[in-house]
VMD Tcl script that draws the C-alpha trace (Angstrom):
set ca {
  {8.53 147.44 130.44}
  {6.85 144.20 129.39}
  {8.52 141.12 127.93}
  {8.29 142.57 124.40}
  {9.93 145.87 125.37}
  {6.77 147.96 125.48}
  {6.86 150.74 128.09}
  {3.86 151.40 130.35}
  {1.56 149.84 127.75}
  {2.25 152.92 125.63}
  {3.37 153.15 122.00}
  {4.42 156.83 122.04}
  {7.78 156.95 120.25}
  {9.07 159.70 122.56}
  {9.20 157.19 125.43}
  {11.75 154.94 123.73}
  {14.65 156.98 122.34}
  {16.80 157.17 125.49}
  {15.82 153.96 127.27}
  {18.39 151.62 125.62}
  {21.29 153.88 126.64}
  {20.00 154.40 130.18}
  {19.51 150.67 130.75}
  {22.76 149.57 129.09}
  {24.92 152.04 131.04}
  {23.12 151.07 134.25}
  {24.02 147.41 133.70}
  {20.71 146.05 132.36}
  {21.82 145.07 128.85}
  {19.00 142.54 128.52}
  {16.45 145.27 129.16}
  {18.21 147.54 126.68}
  {18.12 144.82 124.02}
  {14.44 144.22 124.69}
  {13.78 147.92 124.17}
  {15.81 147.92 120.94}
  {13.79 144.95 119.67}
  {10.59 146.93 120.22}
  {12.09 149.97 118.50}
  {13.21 147.91 115.50}
  {9.78 146.35 115.16}
  {7.63 149.45 115.62}
  {9.70 152.58 114.83}
  {12.05 151.61 111.99}
  {11.41 150.95 108.31}
  {12.82 147.87 106.59}
  {15.75 150.05 105.53}
  {16.38 151.06 109.14}
  {15.16 154.67 108.95}
  {13.21 156.16 111.85}
  {9.49 156.16 111.06}
  {7.17 157.60 113.71}
  {3.38 157.17 113.37}
  {1.84 160.22 111.67}
  {-0.31 161.15 114.65}
  {2.82 161.55 116.82}
  {5.54 164.20 116.88}
  {8.17 163.68 114.21}
  {11.42 162.03 115.33}
  {14.33 164.48 115.48}
  {18.03 164.28 114.63}
  {18.59 164.48 118.40}
  {16.46 161.37 118.96}
  {18.31 159.45 116.25}
  {21.61 160.23 117.96}
  {20.37 158.63 121.21}
  {19.07 155.54 119.42}
  {22.30 155.02 117.48}
  {24.34 155.30 120.65}
  {22.09 152.82 122.47}
  {22.25 150.34 119.62}
  {26.04 150.67 119.44}
  {26.40 150.07 123.18}
  {24.44 146.83 122.77}
  {26.30 145.83 119.61}
  {23.12 146.01 117.55}
  {25.03 147.41 114.60}
  {22.24 146.29 112.27}
  {20.22 149.10 113.87}
  {23.03 151.58 114.54}
  {24.55 151.68 111.06}
  {21.24 151.94 109.22}
  {20.01 154.67 111.57}
  {23.31 156.51 111.09}
  {22.68 156.47 107.34}
  {19.23 157.92 107.98}
  {20.62 160.60 110.31}
  {23.26 161.69 107.79}
  {20.52 162.88 105.44}
  {19.52 165.51 108.02}
  {23.00 167.04 108.29}
  {23.56 170.40 106.61}
  {26.76 169.71 104.68}
  {27.56 173.44 104.51}
  {27.41 174.12 108.27}
  {27.70 170.71 109.98}
  {24.44 171.35 111.84}
  {21.30 169.22 111.61}
  {17.77 169.90 110.44}
  {15.25 168.68 112.98}
  {12.33 168.07 110.63}
  {11.69 166.87 107.12}
  {10.13 170.26 106.34}
  {13.39 172.06 107.21}
  {15.35 169.47 105.25}
  {13.17 169.97 102.17}
  {13.26 173.78 102.39}
  {16.97 173.95 103.16}
  {16.50 176.41 105.99}
  {15.73 176.24 109.70}
  {17.20 176.13 113.17}
  {20.31 174.27 114.35}
  {20.67 173.74 118.12}
  {23.90 172.95 119.96}
  {22.25 170.12 121.92}
  {20.93 168.47 118.76}
  {24.24 168.86 116.94}
  {26.17 167.43 119.88}
  {23.90 164.41 120.29}
  {23.55 163.69 116.57}
  {27.29 164.11 116.08}
  {28.03 161.78 118.98}
  {25.65 159.19 117.57}
  {27.42 159.32 114.23}
  {30.82 159.07 115.92}
  {29.62 156.02 117.89}
  {28.70 154.44 114.54}
  {32.11 155.22 113.06}
  {31.04 158.18 110.92}
  {34.05 160.31 111.81}
  {33.86 162.77 108.92}
  {30.25 163.72 109.67}
  {30.95 163.89 113.42}
  {33.87 166.20 112.73}
  {31.61 168.50 110.70}
  {29.27 168.63 113.71}
  {32.19 169.52 115.97}
  {33.22 172.29 113.58}
  {29.67 173.68 113.75}
  {29.96 173.86 117.53}
  {33.25 175.74 117.22}
  {31.67 178.17 114.74}
  {28.72 178.72 117.11}
  {31.09 179.92 119.81}
  {32.78 182.24 117.32}
  {29.39 183.80 116.49}
  {28.79 184.87 120.10}
  {29.13 188.62 120.79}
  {32.28 189.56 122.68}
  {31.97 189.99 126.46}
  {28.30 189.08 126.59}
  {26.30 187.75 129.53}
  {24.33 185.41 127.31}
  {25.42 182.37 125.31}
  {23.00 181.60 122.48}
  {22.73 177.91 121.59}
  {20.87 178.17 118.28}
  {21.35 179.62 114.82}
  {19.06 180.11 111.85}
  {20.84 178.45 108.96}
  {20.43 177.82 105.23}
  {21.63 175.03 102.99}
  {24.19 177.32 101.33}
  {25.96 177.91 104.65}
  {24.50 181.19 105.92}
  {24.17 181.29 109.70}
  {22.63 183.91 111.95}
  {22.70 183.72 115.74}
  {19.19 183.10 117.07}
  {18.13 185.41 119.92}
  {15.32 183.11 121.10}
  {13.88 183.86 124.53}
  {13.14 180.19 125.23}
  {15.25 179.16 128.28}
  {16.20 176.01 126.37}
  {17.98 178.08 123.74}
  {20.46 180.16 125.71}
  {22.49 180.40 128.90}
  {21.99 183.46 131.08}
  {25.46 183.74 132.58}
  {24.18 186.01 135.38}
  {21.25 183.85 136.55}
  {20.67 180.62 138.47}
  {18.99 177.30 137.62}
  {19.91 177.47 133.98}
  {19.66 174.39 131.70}
  {23.20 172.99 131.31}
  {21.88 169.71 129.88}
  {21.56 171.65 126.64}
  {25.34 171.88 126.31}
  {26.22 168.41 127.66}
  {26.17 166.59 124.30}
  {28.28 169.37 122.76}
  {30.89 168.97 125.51}
  {31.02 165.22 125.04}
  {31.29 165.28 121.25}
  {34.06 167.87 121.37}
  {36.05 165.97 124.01}
  {35.72 162.69 122.10}
  {36.83 164.36 118.85}
  {39.86 165.77 120.67}
  {40.70 162.33 122.02}
  {40.35 160.72 118.60}
  {41.99 163.37 116.43}
  {44.27 165.29 118.80}
  {42.98 168.61 117.44}
  {43.28 171.21 120.20}
  {40.45 173.27 118.70}
  {37.95 170.73 120.00}
  {39.34 170.80 123.52}
  {39.29 174.62 123.52}
  {35.67 174.62 122.37}
  {34.69 172.08 125.06}
  {36.04 174.51 127.62}
  {34.20 177.34 125.85}
  {30.87 175.64 126.49}
  {31.79 174.75 130.08}
  {33.20 177.99 131.47}
  {29.93 179.99 131.40}
  {28.66 177.63 134.10}
  {31.89 177.34 136.09}
  {32.38 181.12 136.07}
  {28.71 181.93 136.62}
  {26.94 182.71 139.89}
  {26.53 180.07 142.58}
  {23.45 178.06 141.68}
  {23.69 178.51 137.92}
  {23.64 174.72 137.42}
  {21.67 173.75 140.53}
  {18.88 171.90 138.74}
  {18.05 168.35 137.77}
  {18.82 169.36 134.18}
  {22.52 169.43 135.06}
  {22.50 165.67 134.29}
  {24.18 165.86 130.86}
  {26.42 168.69 132.08}
  {27.61 166.23 134.75}
  {28.61 163.83 132.00}
  {30.30 166.60 130.04}
  {32.42 167.96 132.87}
  {33.57 164.46 133.81}
  {34.61 163.73 130.22}
  {36.50 167.02 130.14}
  {38.11 166.35 133.53}
  {39.39 163.00 132.28}
  {41.41 164.57 129.46}
  {42.16 167.95 131.07}
  {41.97 167.58 134.88}
  {40.93 170.73 136.73}
  {39.66 170.95 140.33}
  {36.65 173.07 139.38}
  {35.39 170.37 137.03}
  {35.44 167.71 139.73}
  {33.79 170.13 142.17}
  {31.05 170.89 139.63}
  {30.42 167.17 139.14}
  {30.20 166.55 142.89}
  {27.81 169.47 143.37}
  {25.59 168.27 140.51}
  {25.44 164.72 141.89}
  {24.58 165.96 145.38}
  {21.83 168.23 144.09}
  {20.27 165.66 141.74}
  {20.27 162.97 144.44}
  {18.43 165.37 146.74}
  {15.67 165.74 144.15}
  {14.87 162.07 143.56}
  {11.25 161.23 144.27}
  {10.17 158.33 146.48}
  {9.07 156.35 143.40}
  {12.58 156.60 141.93}
  {11.98 159.14 139.19}
  {13.17 162.70 138.68}
  {11.23 165.75 137.51}
  {12.62 168.66 135.52}
  {13.10 171.75 137.69}
  {15.32 174.22 135.81}
  {14.23 177.74 134.88}
  {11.59 177.38 132.20}
  {11.60 173.60 132.50}
  {9.82 172.71 135.72}
  {6.06 172.34 135.75}
  {3.87 171.03 138.54}
  {2.30 168.41 136.27}
  {4.80 166.75 133.96}
  {3.97 164.27 131.21}
  {5.14 160.66 131.27}
  {7.59 161.21 128.41}
  {9.15 164.25 130.13}
  {9.49 162.39 133.44}
  {10.90 159.28 131.77}
  {13.33 161.24 129.61}
  {14.53 163.28 132.59}
  {15.08 160.09 134.59}
  {16.96 158.46 131.69}
  {19.19 161.53 131.44}
  {19.97 161.31 135.16}
  {20.79 157.60 134.92}
  {23.22 158.29 132.07}
  {24.85 161.11 134.04}
  {25.22 158.94 137.14}
  {26.60 156.03 135.10}
  {29.29 158.32 133.67}
  {29.97 159.68 137.16}
  {30.44 156.21 138.65}
  {32.70 155.20 135.76}
  {34.77 158.33 135.28}
  {35.03 159.41 138.90}
  {36.30 156.02 140.08}
}
mol new
graphics top color blue
foreach p $ca { graphics top sphere $p radius 0.5 }
foreach p [lrange $ca 0 end-1] q [lrange $ca 1 end] { graphics top cylinder $p $q radius 0.2 }
display resetview
């Protein structure tokens, strides 16, 4: 990162969303603020909405959640509150889920993913938007209720419409479901859901949110040995520690310790981490994937050092 906050001489928006959080939680608030300055100058409109150059991939609700959280951590509420207003427009008021593109928003139909809903909901909660965050938490509860009874697969996505119809998505993408009988699954996909639900329980005292947080956690705790042995257990690490803080259970602490040990063993000599879960590990990984994976790990470790103390 240069003195203006630019990363690797690159202006790709996908490099910037998670950096402020990763730096702030790791103790480098100055670096986080420098990154936020670059974001404000190059990726936000005058009104504070996310605006990615047309030749790049459109910014998602998930990305906005990360940016709001980072800005809130650094007390840049001028960024956080305006981005939260932007993010609210992507929430489906009938389901609590979030559209991930302007096309889906305009058409009033598309896919809602548990990871996106958790991260967007947490961003809104960090900016004080409790009502919208609660709607997101209710979506996550409903998603668990949609799962078939006694199944070996937890689907993380639904196809939804603006009028509230929801159908469980049977996508075969490893990012979109948990195979409860397999190993090296992708628990990072449920980490933001765990965190949002735990924080809503802490704030509101509603036991439904605590029960749902356990509902997203147990498939990994009760699964085969090795189900979360992957670098992508980083946000799961954060989730189980948050859950352990409010509802201590030996298996949660053991899962956190195993995740930390595994992730540490996979750090490369240059300091970064590569994705290695089922369906997520490729021999050649792009800069944005490597940087985002490393940011996720830094956040997980920061929560581990804080919550496990």
